[in-house]
Each structure stands twice: as structure tokens, then as C-alpha cells.
TIDOPA-23977 format. One line per field, with one value per residue (C-alpha): x, z, y; residue number from 0. Coordinates in nm, 4 decimals. Each point is the difference from the previous one (the first is absolute). Layout:
# residues N
c1	[X, ...]
c3	[Z, ...]
c2	[Y, ...]
seq	[NUM, ...]
END
This chain:
# residues 489
c1	[6.1537, 0.2153, 0.3592, -0.0726, -0.2754, 0.2480, 0.2523, -0.2684, -0.1215, 0.3587, 0.0421, -0.3326, 0.1130, 0.3333, -0.1796, -0.1373, 0.3531, 0.1456, 0.3567, -0.0592, -0.0026, -0.0740, 0.0327, 0.3774, -0.0043, -0.2954, 0.1940, 0.3169, -0.1938, -0.1712, 0.3308, 0.1927, -0.3033, -0.0418, 0.3711, -0.0069, -0.3165, 0.1294, 0.3435, -0.1608, -0.2116, 0.3269, 0.1581, -0.2790, 0.0698, 0.3775, -0.0524, -0.1780, 0.2632, 0.3243, 0.1267, 0.2462, -0.2390, 0.0814, -0.2093, 0.1984, -0.1507, -0.0942, -0.3120, -0.2007, 0.0171, -0.1401, -0.3492, -0.1649, 0.1286, -0.1220, -0.2459, -0.1846, -0.2287, -0.2931, -0.0452, 0.3714, 0.1742, -0.1638, -0.0169, 0.2978, 0.1577, 0.0108, 0.1449, 0.2743, 0.0887, 0.0203, 0.1815, 0.2271, 0.0787, -0.0875, 0.1364, 0.3238, 0.0883, -0.0664, 0.1851, 0.3031, -0.0237, 0.3400, -0.0362, 0.3077, -0.1037, 0.2023, -0.1179, -0.3587, -0.1089, -0.3736, 0.0732, 0.2097, -0.3017, -0.2154, 0.2585, 0.0325, -0.3791, -0.0321, 0.3069, -0.2116, -0.3516, -0.2240, -0.3113, -0.2253, -0.3049, -0.0566, -0.3156, 0.0602, -0.3673, -0.0124, 0.3326, -0.1513, -0.3001, 0.2379, 0.1929, -0.3224, -0.1101, 0.3346, -0.0499, -0.2995, 0.2482, 0.1811, 0.3378, 0.0772, -0.2891, 0.1409, -0.3357, -0.0317, 0.3632, -0.0690, -0.3042, 0.2015, 0.2502, -0.2735, -0.0865, 0.3693, 0.0054, -0.2806, 0.1937, 0.2996, -0.2156, -0.1328, 0.3574, 0.0755, -0.2846, 0.1419, 0.3573, 0.2445, 0.0760, 0.2301, -0.1292, -0.2526, -0.1653, 0.0672, -0.3269, -0.0086, -0.0586, 0.3291, 0.1879, -0.1276, 0.0806, 0.3588, 0.0636, -0.1725, 0.2323, 0.3182, -0.1039, 0.2264, 0.1156, 0.0580, 0.3390, 0.0395, 0.0794, -0.2896, 0.0421, -0.2140, 0.2263, -0.2970, -0.2447, -0.2609, -0.2594, 0.1347, -0.2449, 0.2566, 0.1707, -0.3302, -0.0976, 0.3439, -0.0379, -0.3398, 0.1356, 0.2953, -0.2082, -0.2843, 0.2275, 0.3186, -0.0339, -0.1114, 0.2284, 0.0904, 0.3527, -0.1502, -0.1975, 0.3231, 0.1763, -0.2839, 0.0330, 0.3521, -0.0355, -0.2153, 0.1731, -0.1330, 0.0936, -0.2392, 0.0987, -0.3174, -0.1137, -0.3689, 0.0360, 0.2902, -0.2171, -0.2790, 0.2457, 0.1317, -0.3567, -0.0839, 0.2912, -0.1166, -0.3522, 0.1560, 0.1789, 0.3460, 0.0737, 0.3086, -0.0191, 0.3413, 0.0831, -0.2589, 0.2298, -0.0973, 0.2532, 0.0604, 0.1375, 0.1729, 0.1854, 0.3273, 0.2483, -0.1007, 0.3523, -0.0487, -0.2864, 0.0514, -0.2007, -0.1949, -0.3638, -0.1586, -0.3330, -0.0843, -0.3605, -0.0847, -0.1864, 0.2560, -0.1220, -0.0084, -0.0521, 0.1837, 0.3495, 0.2489, 0.1520, 0.3305, 0.3026, -0.1762, 0.1040, 0.3672, -0.0402, -0.0139, 0.2659, 0.0599, -0.1359, -0.3145, -0.0911, -0.3551, -0.2526, -0.2856, -0.0830, -0.1131, 0.3249, 0.2131, -0.2029, 0.0372, 0.3799, -0.0055, -0.2133, 0.2424, 0.2876, -0.1463, -0.1470, 0.2065, 0.1098, -0.3011, -0.2215, -0.3235, -0.2027, -0.3374, -0.0218, -0.2868, 0.1244, -0.1741, -0.0021, 0.2477, 0.2715, -0.0630, 0.0340, 0.2203, 0.3439, 0.3286, 0.0755, -0.3119, 0.1591, 0.3192, -0.1961, -0.1997, 0.3262, 0.1438, -0.3183, 0.0076, 0.3745, -0.0028, -0.3418, -0.2342, -0.2921, -0.2269, -0.3495, -0.1705, -0.3692, -0.1617, -0.2874, -0.3007, -0.1044, -0.1702, 0.1654, 0.1030, -0.3256, -0.0922, 0.3553, 0.1572, -0.0785, 0.3675, 0.0431, 0.2141, 0.1885, 0.1356, 0.3581, 0.1059, 0.3716, 0.2628, 0.3598, 0.3049, -0.0649, -0.0454, -0.3302, -0.0477, -0.3736, -0.2650, -0.3563, -0.2712, -0.3471, -0.2728, -0.2513, -0.3516, -0.3001, -0.2512, -0.2992, -0.2392, 0.2516, 0.1287, 0.1938, 0.0701, -0.1221, 0.0075, -0.3261, 0.0936, 0.3706, 0.2069, -0.0458, 0.2718, -0.2029, 0.0611, 0.3644, -0.0891, 0.0632, 0.3578, 0.0518, -0.1218, 0.2279, 0.3045, 0.1985, 0.3263, 0.3175, 0.1935, -0.0441, 0.0184, -0.3806, 0.0053, -0.3762, -0.0907, -0.1787, -0.0869, -0.3695, -0.2166, 0.1323, 0.3583, 0.2977, 0.3773, 0.2738, 0.3682, 0.2751, 0.1397, -0.3226, 0.0057, 0.3560, -0.0970, -0.2848, 0.2582, -0.1623, -0.3428, -0.2163, -0.3314, -0.0829, -0.3618, -0.1931, 0.0583, -0.3218, -0.2219, -0.0503, -0.0603, -0.3436, -0.2220, -0.1614, -0.3420, -0.0772, -0.1153, 0.1456, 0.3429, -0.0025, -0.0850, 0.2780, 0.2489, -0.1191, 0.0459, 0.3484, 0.0965, -0.1322, 0.2105, 0.3115, -0.0708, -0.0365, 0.3344, 0.1675, -0.1681, 0.1262, 0.3516, -0.0079, -0.1310, 0.2827, 0.2631, -0.1467, -0.0164, 0.3641, 0.1121, -0.1974, 0.1376, 0.3556, -0.0647, -0.1496, 0.3102, 0.2387]
c3	[2.9535, -0.2485, -0.0644, -0.3700, 0.1010, 0.2309, -0.2838, -0.2382, 0.2618, 0.0462, -0.3734, -0.0115, 0.2847, -0.1746, -0.3196, 0.1923, 0.0878, -0.2356, 0.0515, -0.1239, -0.3766, -0.1553, 0.0987, 0.0350, 0.2623, 0.1833, 0.0224, 0.1063, 0.2785, 0.1128, -0.0067, 0.2606, 0.2300, -0.0339, 0.0616, 0.3301, 0.1203, -0.0815, 0.1424, 0.3308, 0.0085, -0.0253, 0.2676, 0.2421, -0.0596, 0.0448, 0.3271, 0.1422, -0.1275, 0.0860, 0.3507, -0.1104, -0.2466, -0.1071, -0.2638, -0.3252, -0.0673, 0.2410, 0.2008, -0.1304, -0.3573, 0.0861, -0.1522, 0.3397, 0.1333, -0.2735, -0.2252, 0.1960, 0.1964, -0.2274, 0.1982, -0.0217, -0.1836, -0.3239, -0.2423, -0.0176, 0.3151, -0.1632, -0.3260, 0.1892, 0.1987, -0.3140, -0.2247, 0.2522, 0.2494, -0.1123, -0.3550, 0.0585, 0.3124, -0.1546, -0.3207, 0.2090, 0.2690, 0.1344, -0.0223, -0.0889, -0.1644, 0.2524, 0.3175, -0.0892, -0.3038, 0.0386, 0.0230, -0.3154, -0.1743, 0.0941, -0.1270, -0.3300, -0.0369, 0.0499, -0.2039, -0.3004, 0.1453, -0.0185, 0.1748, -0.2838, 0.2090, 0.0845, 0.2092, 0.3601, 0.0612, -0.2992, 0.1077, 0.3438, -0.1717, -0.1981, 0.3160, 0.1864, -0.2863, 0.0145, 0.3725, -0.0796, -0.1094, 0.2769, -0.1297, 0.3197, -0.0849, -0.2180, -0.1760, -0.0939, -0.1077, -0.2243, -0.1578, -0.0413, -0.2089, -0.2636, 0.0154, -0.0245, -0.3307, -0.1194, 0.1041, -0.1957, -0.3067, 0.0304, 0.0220, -0.3120, -0.1904, 0.0960, -0.0712, -0.2853, -0.2960, 0.0775, 0.3550, 0.0059, 0.3064, -0.0131, 0.0407, 0.3248, -0.1873, -0.1906, 0.3156, 0.1946, -0.2800, -0.0320, 0.3763, 0.0201, -0.2665, 0.1495, 0.3469, 0.2075, 0.3214, 0.3489, 0.0112, -0.3756, -0.1016, -0.2179, -0.2239, -0.2291, -0.1676, -0.1280, 0.2807, -0.0714, 0.2742, 0.1322, -0.1441, -0.0692, 0.3368, 0.1917, -0.1787, 0.0816, 0.3682, 0.0108, -0.1809, 0.2371, 0.3105, -0.0969, -0.1047, 0.2066, 0.3123, 0.3160, 0.2678, 0.1341, -0.1392, -0.3423, 0.0181, 0.0739, -0.2941, -0.2352, 0.1116, -0.1440, -0.3283, -0.2008, -0.2202, -0.2516, -0.1749, -0.1462, -0.1841, 0.0409, 0.3267, 0.0079, -0.0917, 0.2491, 0.2784, -0.0945, -0.0104, 0.3478, 0.1331, -0.1777, 0.1743, 0.3398, -0.0742, -0.0688, 0.3346, -0.1026, 0.2999, -0.1315, -0.3793, -0.0361, -0.2848, -0.2191, -0.1344, -0.1773, -0.2839, -0.3644, -0.0093, -0.3328, 0.1433, 0.0833, -0.2112, -0.0642, 0.0953, 0.3541, 0.0764, 0.1751, -0.0771, 0.3263, -0.0734, 0.0057, -0.1523, -0.2334, -0.0973, -0.1950, -0.2745, -0.1067, -0.1777, -0.3755, -0.2919, 0.1895, -0.0476, 0.2712, 0.0508, -0.1707, 0.1524, 0.1721, -0.2850, 0.0786, 0.3112, -0.2332, -0.2201, -0.3224, -0.2321, 0.2138, 0.0328, -0.0795, 0.1274, 0.0062, 0.3683, -0.0155, -0.1780, 0.2704, 0.2772, -0.1622, -0.0031, 0.3641, 0.1049, -0.1635, 0.1834, 0.3521, 0.0117, 0.2028, -0.1638, 0.0412, 0.0455, -0.1957, -0.1593, -0.1572, -0.2129, -0.2001, -0.3397, -0.3139, -0.3369, -0.1227, 0.2185, -0.1494, -0.3667, 0.0373, -0.1617, 0.0583, 0.3712, 0.0788, -0.1888, 0.2068, 0.3256, -0.0969, -0.0925, 0.3409, 0.1737, -0.1644, 0.0669, 0.3654, 0.0942, -0.0725, -0.1652, 0.0488, -0.0471, -0.1820, 0.0771, -0.2809, 0.1380, -0.2172, -0.1005, 0.2578, 0.3193, 0.0776, -0.1168, 0.0205, 0.0351, -0.3098, -0.2737, -0.0326, -0.0041, 0.2834, 0.1077, 0.3256, -0.0236, 0.2627, 0.0333, 0.2428, 0.0172, -0.0360, -0.2803, -0.3687, -0.1793, -0.1914, -0.0730, 0.0473, 0.0710, -0.1227, 0.1483, -0.1654, 0.2621, -0.1492, 0.0826, 0.2208, -0.1812, -0.1144, 0.0558, -0.3010, 0.1908, 0.3544, 0.1302, 0.3158, 0.1134, -0.1177, 0.0802, -0.0209, 0.2921, 0.1757, -0.0480, -0.3749, 0.0618, 0.1485, -0.3383, -0.0016, 0.3626, -0.0701, -0.3054, 0.1555, 0.1496, 0.1910, -0.0750, 0.1996, -0.2730, -0.2882, -0.0358, -0.1196, 0.0468, -0.2431, -0.3190, -0.3119, -0.0431, -0.1761, 0.2292, 0.0601, -0.2288, 0.0365, -0.2010, 0.0126, 0.0533, -0.3415, -0.1646, 0.2036, -0.1219, -0.3647, 0.0526, 0.1247, 0.3456, -0.1230, 0.2752, -0.1484, -0.0881, -0.0895, 0.1259, -0.2585, 0.1017, -0.1067, -0.3609, -0.0985, 0.1408, -0.2082, 0.2348, -0.0975, 0.3248, -0.1148, 0.3037, -0.0447, -0.3774, 0.0597, 0.2605, -0.2474, -0.2709, 0.2322, 0.0934, -0.3680, -0.0811, 0.2838, -0.1334, -0.3523, 0.1361, 0.1828, -0.3249, -0.1908, 0.2555, -0.0234, -0.3840, 0.0116, 0.2355, -0.2260, -0.3098, 0.1761, 0.1067, -0.3545, -0.1558, 0.2485, -0.0750, -0.3751, 0.0545, 0.1924, -0.2591]
c2	[9.8416, -0.1946, 0.1026, 0.0576, 0.2466, 0.1763, 0.0370, 0.1287, 0.2519, 0.1219, 0.0526, 0.1912, 0.2286, 0.0663, 0.1029, 0.3026, 0.1190, 0.2625, -0.1298, -0.3541, -0.0278, -0.3401, -0.3658, -0.0060, 0.2780, -0.1559, -0.3243, 0.1801, 0.1714, -0.3204, -0.1877, 0.2000, 0.0069, -0.3772, -0.0484, 0.1912, -0.1752, -0.3501, 0.0891, 0.0977, -0.3187, -0.1945, 0.2180, -0.0911, -0.3698, 0.0472, 0.1891, -0.3039, -0.2443, 0.1813, 0.0767, 0.2696, 0.1681, 0.3563, 0.1831, 0.0493, 0.3450, 0.2832, -0.0887, 0.2942, -0.1377, -0.3423, -0.0254, -0.0593, 0.3346, 0.2365, -0.1829, -0.2688, 0.2353, 0.0899, 0.3252, 0.0836, 0.2828, 0.1089, 0.2952, 0.2374, -0.1482, -0.3468, 0.1400, 0.1863, -0.3125, -0.2193, 0.2493, 0.1750, -0.2784, -0.3534, 0.0084, 0.1974, -0.2000, -0.3446, 0.0923, 0.1081, -0.2688, -0.1053, -0.3772, -0.2088, -0.3269, -0.2067, 0.1790, 0.0921, -0.2019, 0.0718, 0.3721, -0.0379, -0.1583, 0.3019, 0.2492, -0.1881, -0.0192, 0.3765, 0.0995, 0.1071, -0.0202, 0.3052, 0.1297, 0.1151, 0.0891, 0.3674, -0.0173, -0.1142, -0.0764, -0.2365, -0.1571, -0.0713, -0.1653, -0.2240, -0.0928, -0.0806, -0.2278, -0.1825, -0.0497, -0.2208, -0.2698, -0.1902, -0.1161, -0.1900, -0.2360, -0.2802, -0.0551, 0.3666, 0.0004, -0.2978, 0.1654, 0.3152, -0.1986, -0.0378, 0.3698, 0.0797, -0.1883, 0.2276, 0.3102, -0.1293, -0.0589, 0.3558, 0.1234, -0.1985, 0.1610, 0.3402, -0.1087, 0.0153, -0.2248, -0.2887, -0.0487, -0.2782, -0.1409, -0.3745, -0.1932, -0.1941, -0.3296, 0.0394, 0.1048, -0.3010, -0.2433, 0.1262, -0.0171, -0.3399, -0.1465, 0.1523, -0.1261, 0.2303, -0.1689, 0.1375, 0.1745, 0.0409, 0.3575, 0.1228, 0.3059, 0.2141, 0.2600, 0.2047, -0.0694, 0.2680, -0.0188, -0.3311, -0.2545, -0.2742, 0.0488, -0.0033, -0.3208, -0.1515, 0.0916, -0.1715, -0.3088, -0.0458, 0.0711, -0.2348, -0.2866, 0.0204, 0.2194, -0.1787, 0.1498, 0.3447, -0.0329, -0.0831, 0.3261, 0.1902, -0.1691, 0.0973, 0.3638, 0.0163, -0.1895, 0.2440, 0.2608, 0.2515, 0.3228, 0.2575, 0.3155, 0.2086, 0.1529, -0.0914, -0.3712, -0.0213, 0.1408, -0.2430, -0.2934, 0.0868, 0.0205, -0.3263, -0.1738, 0.1261, -0.1253, -0.3418, -0.0037, 0.1198, 0.2226, 0.1795, 0.0114, 0.1691, -0.2377, 0.1779, 0.2704, 0.3219, -0.0045, -0.0919, -0.3557, 0.0719, 0.2975, -0.1750, -0.1996, -0.3589, -0.1092, 0.1374, -0.2405, -0.3329, -0.3129, -0.0080, -0.0880, -0.3442, 0.1038, 0.2893, 0.0627, 0.3143, 0.1805, 0.2630, 0.3132, -0.0571, 0.2305, 0.2743, 0.1378, 0.0885, 0.3427, 0.0862, -0.1662, -0.2924, -0.2356, 0.0810, -0.2192, -0.3027, -0.1711, 0.1963, -0.2707, -0.0344, 0.3682, 0.1067, 0.2551, -0.2578, -0.0516, -0.3653, -0.1037, 0.1614, -0.1656, -0.3431, 0.0410, 0.1100, -0.2982, -0.2467, 0.1734, 0.0111, -0.3525, -0.2467, -0.3244, -0.2247, 0.3071, 0.0193, 0.2752, 0.0732, 0.3149, 0.1549, 0.1219, 0.1287, -0.1800, 0.2623, -0.1521, -0.3456, 0.1000, 0.3122, 0.0109, 0.1831, 0.0386, -0.2087, -0.2945, 0.0332, 0.0086, -0.3127, -0.1769, 0.0979, -0.1179, -0.3454, -0.0420, 0.1092, -0.1382, -0.2860, 0.1795, -0.2986, 0.1468, 0.2856, 0.0410, 0.1985, 0.2057, 0.0872, 0.3501, 0.2160, -0.1282, 0.3571, 0.1621, 0.2795, 0.1369, -0.1526, -0.2484, -0.0985, -0.3799, -0.1287, -0.3112, -0.1406, -0.1259, -0.2560, -0.0709, -0.1281, 0.1267, -0.2198, -0.2495, 0.0849, -0.0534, -0.3281, 0.0173, 0.2664, -0.1034, 0.2354, -0.0010, 0.2046, 0.1043, -0.0259, 0.2128, -0.1800, -0.1413, 0.2713, 0.2831, 0.1978, 0.2624, 0.1199, 0.3335, 0.2086, -0.1587, -0.3527, -0.0418, -0.3155, -0.2455, -0.2037, -0.3199, 0.0267, -0.0895, -0.3393, -0.1674, 0.1375, -0.1022, -0.3561, -0.0222, 0.1688, -0.2889, 0.0450, 0.1917, -0.2621, -0.2642, 0.2460, 0.0061, -0.3616, -0.0378, 0.2788, -0.0977, 0.1929, 0.0768, 0.2540, 0.2731, -0.1185, -0.0575, -0.0354, 0.1745, -0.0973, 0.2582, -0.0993, 0.1145, 0.3223, 0.0684, -0.0576, 0.2483, 0.2552, -0.0135, 0.1064, -0.1514, 0.1111, -0.3602, -0.0697, -0.3004, -0.2762, -0.1763, 0.2880, 0.1033, 0.3597, 0.0744, 0.2251, 0.2468, 0.1350, 0.1800, 0.3496, 0.1808, -0.1606, 0.0614, 0.3678, 0.0254, -0.1562, 0.2413, 0.3012, -0.1236, -0.0415, 0.3503, 0.1398, -0.1771, 0.1319, 0.3547, -0.0283, -0.1135, 0.2866, 0.2520, -0.1444, 0.0174, 0.3575, 0.0921, -0.1575, 0.1710, 0.3365, -0.0366, -0.0913, 0.2883, 0.2535, -0.1157, 0.0322, 0.3451, 0.1075, -0.1469]
seq	[0, 1, 2, 3, 4, 5, 6, 7, 8, 9, 10, 11, 12, 13, 14, 15, 16, 17, 18, 19, 20, 21, 22, 23, 24, 25, 26, 27, 28, 29, 30, 31, 32, 33, 34, 35, 36, 37, 38, 39, 40, 41, 42, 43, 44, 45, 46, 47, 48, 49, 50, 51, 52, 53, 54, 55, 56, 57, 58, 59, 60, 61, 62, 63, 64, 65, 66, 67, 68, 69, 70, 71, 72, 73, 74, 75, 76, 77, 78, 79, 80, 81, 82, 83, 84, 85, 86, 87, 88, 89, 90, 91, 92, 93, 94, 95, 96, 97, 98, 99, 100, 101, 102, 103, 104, 105, 106, 107, 108, 109, 110, 111, 112, 113, 114, 115, 116, 117, 118, 119, 120, 121, 122, 123, 124, 125, 126, 127, 128, 129, 130, 131, 132, 133, 134, 135, 136, 137, 138, 139, 140, 141, 142, 143, 144, 145, 146, 147, 148, 149, 150, 151, 152, 153, 154, 155, 156, 157, 158, 159, 160, 161, 162, 163, 164, 165, 166, 167, 168, 169, 170, 171, 172, 173, 174, 175, 176, 177, 178, 179, 180, 181, 182, 183, 184, 185, 186, 187, 188, 189, 190, 191, 192, 193, 194, 195, 196, 197, 198, 199, 200, 201, 202, 203, 204, 205, 206, 207, 208, 209, 210, 211, 212, 213, 214, 215, 216, 217, 218, 219, 220, 221, 222, 223, 224, 225, 226, 227, 228, 229, 230, 231, 232, 233, 234, 235, 236, 237, 238, 239, 240, 241, 242, 243, 244, 245, 246, 247, 248, 249, 250, 251, 252, 253, 254, 255, 256, 257, 258, 259, 260, 261, 262, 263, 264, 265, 266, 267, 268, 269, 270, 271, 272, 273, 274, 275, 276, 277, 278, 279, 280, 281, 282, 283, 284, 285, 286, 287, 288, 289, 290, 291, 292, 293, 294, 295, 296, 297, 298, 299, 300, 301, 302, 303, 304, 305, 306, 307, 308, 309, 310, 311, 312, 313, 314, 315, 316, 317, 318, 319, 320, 321, 322, 323, 324, 325, 326, 327, 328, 329, 330, 331, 332, 333, 334, 335, 336, 337, 338, 339, 340, 341, 342, 343, 344, 345, 346, 347, 348, 349, 350, 351, 352, 353, 354, 355, 356, 357, 358, 359, 360, 361, 362, 363, 364, 365, 366, 367, 368, 369, 370, 371, 372, 373, 374, 375, 376, 377, 378, 379, 380, 381, 382, 383, 384, 385, 386, 387, 388, 389, 390, 391, 392, 393, 394, 395, 396, 397, 398, 399, 400, 401, 402, 403, 404, 405, 406, 407, 408, 409, 410, 411, 412, 413, 414, 415, 416, 417, 418, 419, 420, 421, 422, 423, 424, 425, 426, 427, 428, 429, 430, 431, 432, 433, 434, 435, 436, 437, 438, 439, 440, 441, 442, 443, 444, 445, 446, 447, 448, 449, 450, 451, 452, 453, 454, 455, 456, 457, 458, 459, 460, 461, 462, 463, 464, 465, 466, 467, 468, 469, 470, 471, 472, 473, 474, 475, 476, 477, 478, 479, 480, 481, 482, 483, 484, 485, 486, 487, 488]
END
């Protein structure tokens, strides 16, 4: 039976359980079960490798001792064990990060996890389905990586605004261009479910690890922070699937929750897609310099990234068009970025890259810390031939980025080999300054294209009607306020 069939069967079983309501809870339920199963698969490997092996959690909570036997505990007995023993004990596990780091990972993973299922017989059926997947088999683990992507996309569909699953093609392209090396400290300050970090692990392992000591170095160079419980649990599991044995550097926290001045510049490589369109809770902006304070999440993350990059460090960041043309604090942040870093490339992505989650147009900013910007190269990524938009069933492919990769050149010689073409153009910092740091610079090689596609015209019309309605509502509100004041006068 294929792994995708197993996952679908599990979701079908969960739908029969009265305690599980909707996709988000199904995924939350599946996530802690997956975590414990994958954790135990790793434990079995570590037992064979280490002479002084000691289990990081009590024996009875290892998957093999309560879940692996298909004829094992079920019904009310299973529910009592999970709710009264397993969850309370793992949430309150005494596991100092220095003495028992893998135990610490388990406690963090369970800190806000929840068992939604209420029927022990159905829970046993789910566990037995999961046991059809062997996570000690590297081939099955590899296939599961693809299924994991599907689970993450499902989570996305059930998720909130501002949290967009980054397509694998975009993730791979960004990591490919940054080319993280063995030993370089890699950081994603808003790591979500760990897509960029997993891709970075694969890149370093495939290109630079050929010894046991290299494997140990890789274990310690991956760092991420995620604010929400479920993505954090998925990111931790994702790291274990990619061979990171003790993913203690994947922290469950809000990166923006401490003063910017208290950070050190410690990271060589930052690769991220920070939440955009969202606003931070009251008080978070006070962690930033007074003239740079804002509630817009992406703006705060961009400041943080500039701060924590080492001199010579490099970053790739997904940002919306609004950051490019925005004014006020956004202008100040872009001025800071071009003074502190060499913002050498902006890849402008077409509409629909993040379909079906958002139609917002996005860009990838590539920059290196330590020298100011002299010129910014723009590259407008075209749709492949015959494609008018991306969709869930026809997503962007990594191969599309081959034109950028062939054109890219080398940072070492200041990208001397780059040439302008129909997709690429160069803008001097002087021009950027005269534009008051508006980086929403259109491709000079393309005239205004009249679009006669009926679907796109209808979508534009609907968007315009929505904008008009918003303005009408605002005007009505203002008029009502004025009239009420006059009535009270």
C-alpha cells in the first residue's frame, strides 16, 4: 500500500471520531503520532550506533512499547493511557537541554500538543495504519518526504491568512543560489514547517558531507524559530526525517519577542519567507528602534535579518510587492538595507506562485551583509510557454529557474558576467534614491501589455468592485460620523 493511501485512510478514520473537527485538528492529531513514530525509528538507529545509549524518555512511552503491536491496548484503556499518562508525563518531562537534548525536543514538541480523538478503537485503527510505514527504511522515508509536503499543503489550506506554504521550486532555487556550505550557520527566523531548513540540510549533505565528522557538523548548523505549536511540531519532525537527530535548534518561540539590540550577528546564511500581511501583537514593535517601529510583520523580520547576518553573510527573503513600493517606515528599512547590505538581485515572481493560498505578487530579495548597494539587478521570472497562471494542480517547477541560474554569474567578481536581456535589467543606487527607495521597478523591455483573457479581466473587475465597495463603506462611515456629530450639536 502506498504511503499516500495510508495517509488518506488515516484521515478517513479520523472523520468518524466525534472529537476531531476539521482539517486543522486532523493534522494536529496526525502530527504528534507521526512525531512519536519517527522519533522511535531514530531511537532504534541510535541504540545500534551508541555504546552508552540511554532512552531520552521513559521506556513505556517509546512507540514500540505501546503502539507497535497491532493487537495491543485499544478502546478505553488506550484513551486512558494517552490522556492520563503519555501526554501529562511528556509535557512535564524533566529533560535539561544540556543533559538530555532529545528528551528536551520531546517536551517542546508536546508543550501545546493535544489529543483530539475520543474513540480508543478508532485511535488504534489510526496507529495500525501508521505502522504500515517503516521509517527506518531510507526509501520509504524518502517517499514520505513527498507525502509530508502534501500534509503541509493540507495544513496550509486549513490555515490562517499570512501563512503561505512556500512552493518547493522557490525554496530549492533560493537555497541553490545561496549555496550554504558545511559549517555555515543557517537560520530561518520564521521557519513554519521547516521547508527551507530541510532543503538546506539536503543541499549541504549532497554537496559537502563525505565524512562522519561532516555529518556531525551538519547536525549543529541548522537553526529555526516558529511561533505556532503545530508548524513547530511539524518542523521538528521534518528535521528528524532529514537526519537531524537532535533538532533542539528548532525553537518554539516568537523571534520578534526580544529587543533587536540584544541579538548578535551570528548567522552566515538566512533563507526565509516571513509572514506578510499580518500585524504583530501590541508591544512587539517596542523591541525595535523608535524610528523603525511598525506592526507589519514582514517589515520587522527584514530589520531582524539585517541585524543578525554576519559581515559577509548572505540572505534570500520572499517579500510582497507592498514592501517594494511601500513608504514611511518601509522606506527607512529599504534605505537601511541598501546601506548595510549589497542588495544585488531582486527576482520578481509572476502572479499565482502561491496559488491557491494568495494572489499577492511576491519577490525574492538576495543580499549580502557588509558592503553597501551600488546596483540592483532585477530579473522578471516569466511563465513557461503555454502557461497563463499556476494552480494547485500545476505548480511552479524548479527547472523553470534554469534561465536565472545560467544568467546568475558570481558574487566574487560583482556579477561581471551578467547582461541585460528581456527579463533582466540593472538599476543604480542613485536612481533608487531619487525614487525614494521605491523598488517596484517595472521591466523596461516590456511595454504595457493589453490583456484580453476573459478570466483575468473578470478577476480584475471583481477586484475593482471590491475596492469600490471598501471606499463606499469608508465614505458612509465618515458621513454617518459627521451627521451624528451635527445631530448632537
